[in-house]
NULUMDREN-505324 format. One line per 3 residues: their letters; for each residue x, y, z of N, C-alpha, C. Coordinates in steps of 0.2 Angstrom, whole numbers. Layout:
% residues N
a	X Y Z X Y Z X Y Z | ...
END
This chain:
% residues 183
xxx	369 54 -127 371 49 -122 367 51 -115 | 366 57 -114 362 59 -108 355 56 -109 | 352 56 -115 345 54 -115 345 46 -114
xxx	350 43 -117 350 36 -116 351 34 -108 | 355 38 -105 356 37 -97 350 38 -94 | 346 44 -95 340 45 -92 334 40 -94
xxx	334 37 -100 330 32 -102 331 25 -97 | 338 24 -97 340 18 -93 338 19 -86 | 339 25 -83 338 26 -76 330 26 -75
xxx	326 28 -79 319 28 -79 316 20 -79 | 319 17 -84 317 9 -84 319 6 -78 | 325 7 -75 328 4 -69 323 6 -63
xxx	321 12 -63 317 14 -57 310 11 -58 | 307 11 -64 301 7 -65 301 0 -63 | 307 -3 -65 307 -10 -64 308 -11 -56
xxx	311 -7 -53 312 -7 -45 305 -6 -42 | 301 -1 -44 294 0 -42 290 -6 -43 | 290 -9 -49 286 -15 -50 288 -21 -46
xxx	294 -22 -45 297 -27 -41 295 -26 -34 | 295 -20 -31 293 -19 -24 285 -20 -24 | 282 -18 -29 274 -19 -29 273 -26 -29
xxx	276 -30 -33 275 -37 -34 276 -40 -27 | 282 -38 -24 283 -42 -18 278 -40 -13 | 275 -34 -12 270 -32 -8 264 -36 -9
xxx	262 -38 -15 256 -41 -17 257 -49 -15 | 263 -51 -15 263 -58 -13 264 -59 -5 | 266 -54 -2 267 -55 5 261 -53 10
xxx	257 -48 7 251 -45 10 245 -48 7 | 240 -50 11 234 -52 8 228 -48 12 | 223 -46 8 217 -43 12 214 -48 17
xxx	211 -45 22 208 -49 27 202 -53 24 | 201 -59 27 195 -63 25 189 -61 29 | 183 -60 25 177 -58 28 175 -63 33
xxx	172 -60 39 169 -65 44 162 -62 45 | 157 -66 46 150 -64 47 148 -66 54 | 144 -61 57 141 -62 64 134 -61 63
xxx	130 -65 65 123 -65 65 120 -59 69 | 116 -55 65 114 -49 68 107 -50 71 | 102 -52 66 95 -53 68 91 -56 62
xxx	86 -59 64 81 -61 59 75 -55 58 | 74 -53 52 70 -48 51 63 -51 48 | 58 -48 50 51 -50 47 48 -43 45
xxx	48 -42 38 45 -35 36 38 -36 33 | 34 -33 36 27 -33 34 25 -29 28 | 22 -32 23 20 -28 17 13 -29 15
xxx	9 -26 20 1 -28 19 -2 -22 15 | 1 -17 14 -3 -11 10 -2 -13 2 | -7 -10 -2 -7 -11 -9 0 -8 -12
xxx	2 -12 -17 8 -9 -21 6 -4 -25 | 11 1 -26 10 6 -31 14 5 -37 | 10 4 -43 14 2 -49 14 8 -53
xxx	20 11 -54 21 17 -58 22 16 -65 | 24 10 -67 25 8 -74 32 9 -76 | 33 9 -82 40 10 -85 42 17 -85
xxx	46 19 -80 49 26 -79 55 27 -83 | 59 22 -85 65 23 -88 67 16 -92 | 72 17 -96 74 11 -100 76 5 -95
xxx	78 7 -88 79 2 -84 74 -3 -82 | 68 0 -82 62 -5 -81 56 -1 -77 | 52 -6 -74 46 -3 -71 47 -2 -64
xxx	45 4 -62 45 6 -55 39 4 -51 | 41 1 -45 35 -1 -40 37 2 -33 | 32 4 -30 33 6 -23 29 2 -18
xxx	33 -2 -14 30 -7 -10 30 -4 -2 | 25 -2 0 25 1 7 27 -4 12 | 31 -2 17 33 -6 23 29 -4 28
xxx	25 -9 31 19 -7 36 21 -9 43 | 26 -12 44 28 -14 51 33 -20 51 | 33 -24 56 37 -30 57 41 -30 63
xxx	45 -35 63 50 -35 69 56 -38 67 | 61 -38 72 68 -41 71 70 -43 78 | 73 -49 78 76 -52 84 82 -56 83
xxx	87 -54 87 94 -57 87 98 -56 92 | 104 -58 92 109 -58 98 111 -51 99 | 111 -46 94 114 -40 94 108 -34 95
xxx	103 -35 91 97 -30 91 91 -34 91 | 86 -31 94 79 -33 94 74 -27 94 | 68 -28 91 63 -22 91 58 -23 86
xxx	55 -17 84 50 -17 79 52 -13 73 | 49 -14 67 49 -10 61 43 -6 61 | 44 1 61 39 6 61 36 6 54
xxx	29 8 54 25 9 48 27 16 45 | 33 16 41 34 22 38 39 22 32 | 41 16 30 45 15 25 43 12 18
xxx	47 10 13 45 7 7 51 4 4 | 49 0 -1 54 -3 -6 53 1 -12 | 58 5 -14 57 9 -21 60 5 -26
xxx	57 -1 -28 59 -6 -32 59 -5 -40 | 64 -7 -43 63 -7 -51 64 -14 -53 | 59 -16 -58 60 -22 -61 61 -22 -68
xxx	67 -25 -70 69 -25 -77 65 -29 -81 | 66 -29 -88 62 -33 -93 63 -40 -92 | 69 -42 -90 70 -49 -89 68 -52 -82
xxx	65 -48 -78 62 -50 -71 67 -49 -65 | 72 -46 -66 77 -44 -60 73 -38 -56 | 72 -40 -50 70 -34 -45 76 -31 -42
xxx	77 -25 -43 82 -21 -40 79 -18 -33 | 81 -20 -28 78 -18 -21 82 -12 -18 | 77 -7 -16 80 -1 -13 75 1 -7
xxx	76 -2 -1 72 0 4 75 5 9 | 70 8 12 72 13 18 66 13 23 | 68 11 29 63 11 34 67 12 41
xxx	62 13 46 65 15 53 64 9 58 | 69 8 62 69 2 67 68 6 74 | 64 3 78 63 5 85 66 -1 89
xxx	71 0 92 74 -5 96 70 -6 103 | 71 -12 106 67 -13 112 68 -8 117 | 74 -4 117 75 1 123 73 8 120
xxx	69 8 114 67 15 112 71 18 107 | 77 16 106 82 19 102 80 18 94 | 81 23 90 79 23 83 85 22 79
xxx	84 18 74 89 17 69 86 17 62 | 89 21 57 87 21 50 91 15 47 | 87 11 43 90 6 39 89 7 32
xxx	94 6 28 93 6 20 96 -1 18 | 92 -4 14 94 -10 10 94 -9 3 | 99 -12 0 99 -13 -8 101 -20 -9
xxx	98 -22 -15 99 -29 -16 96 -31 -23 | 95 -38 -24 92 -40 -30 88 -46 -28 | 83 -48 -32 79 -54 -32 78 -56 -39
xxx	79 -62 -40 78 -65 -47 78 -73 -47 | 75 -75 -52 75 -83 -53 71 -84 -59 | 70 -91 -61 66 -93 -67 60 -89 -67
xxx	57 -87 -73 51 -84 -73 45 -87 -70 | 45 -94 -70 39 -98 -67 39 -97 -60 | 45 -97 -57 46 -97 -50 44 -90 -47
xxx	47 -85 -51 45 -78 -49 38 -76 -50 | 34 -80 -54 27 -79 -55 24 -81 -49 | 26 -87 -46 23 -90 -40 25 -85 -34
xxx	31 -82 -33 32 -78 -28 28 -71 -29 | 27 -69 -35 22 -63 -36 15 -64 -34 | 13 -70 -34 6 -72 -32 5 -73 -24
xxx	11 -72 -21 11 -73 -14 11 -80 -11 | 12 -85 -16 13 -92 -14 19 -93 -10 | 19 -98 -5 26 -100 -2 30 -104 -7
xxx	36 -101 -8 41 -104 -13 47 -105 -9 | 50 -111 -10 56 -113 -7 62 -108 -9 | 65 -104 -4 70 -99 -6 76 -102 -10
xxx	77 -108 -10 83 -111 -14 81 -111 -21 | 75 -109 -23 73 -109 -30 74 -102 -34 | 76 -97 -30 77 -91 -32 82 -87 -28
xxx	85 -82 -30 90 -78 -27 87 -71 -24 | 88 -70 -18 86 -64 -15 91 -62 -10 | 95 -57 -11 101 -55 -7 101 -47 -6
xxx	103 -45 0 103 -38 2 110 -36 5 | 111 -30 4 116 -26 7 113 -21 12 | 116 -20 18 112 -16 23 117 -11 25
xxx	115 -4 26 118 0 30 113 4 35 | 116 7 40 112 10 46 114 17 47 | 110 20 51 111 27 53 107 28 60
xxx	111 30 65 108 32 71 111 37 75 | 108 41 79 111 46 84 112 43 90 | 110 37 91 111 34 98 118 32 99
xxx	120 34 105 127 33 108 128 25 109 | 123 22 111 123 15 113 124 11 106 | 121 13 101 121 9 95 125 13 89
xxx	130 17 91 134 21 87 138 16 82 | 139 10 85 143 5 81 140 4 74 | 133 4 74 129 3 68 131 8 62
xxx	133 14 64 135 19 59 141 17 55 | 145 12 58 151 10 54 150 3 52 | 144 0 53 143 -7 51 140 -8 44
xxx	142 -13 41 139 -15 34 136 -22 35 | 130 -23 33 127 -30 34 125 -33 27 | 124 -39 27 121 -43 21 116 -47 24
xxx	111 -48 19 105 -52 21 103 -57 16 | 101 -63 18 98 -68 13 91 -68 15 | 87 -67 10 80 -66 11 75 -71 7
xxx	69 -70 9 64 -74 5 57 -70 6 | 53 -71 1 47 -67 1 41 -72 3 | 38 -71 8 32 -75 10 26 -72 10
xxx	22 -72 5 15 -69 5 16 -61 6 | 13 -58 11 14 -51 13 20 -49 17 | 25 -53 17 31 -52 21 37 -54 17
xxx	43 -50 19 49 -52 17 53 -54 24 | 56 -60 24 59 -62 30 67 -63 28 | 71 -60 32 78 -61 30 83 -62 36
xxx	88 -66 36 93 -66 41 98 -61 39 | 100 -57 44 105 -51 43 111 -53 47 | 117 -52 43 124 -53 46 128 -47 45
xxx	132 -46 50 137 -40 50 143 -43 47 | 146 -39 42 153 -40 40 158 -38 44 | 162 -43 47 167 -41 52 174 -41 48
END
């Protein structure tokens, strides 16, 4: 009888916990994301690409030097320094996995490290045009980025807690993207 009582007590408690949990799930909702325009980035890629070849089952490793550029927007403005690269992997089906790291110098001299991660993909014939440096309508392929920042600047410390997203396009020897902060 004691075992039956303990079993019923456990089931009752479990039901109450699930009922409370279900009630919380219906009354509370996560915040909706909001985007704030950060800046338009134009990233120069004028140096030769280093093709390492197939380094793993994931695909071919390419290193694309970032040789400069600029960014302008309502929250930050400045130049991209000649010191970064895209440590990109391209899968067998043509998906480019983006992994960039570079340094921003803001108009007031402050430095900000930027890392982007993302993907670029589309129909093979479209991606072949992009690879040749031809201007391709960005609605014909997908190029999306996630961004995070690091800085020692007190003025721009808010960037250390910021997350950004970017919608990009490849234009010849440059990548151009509009960056938005997730609020």
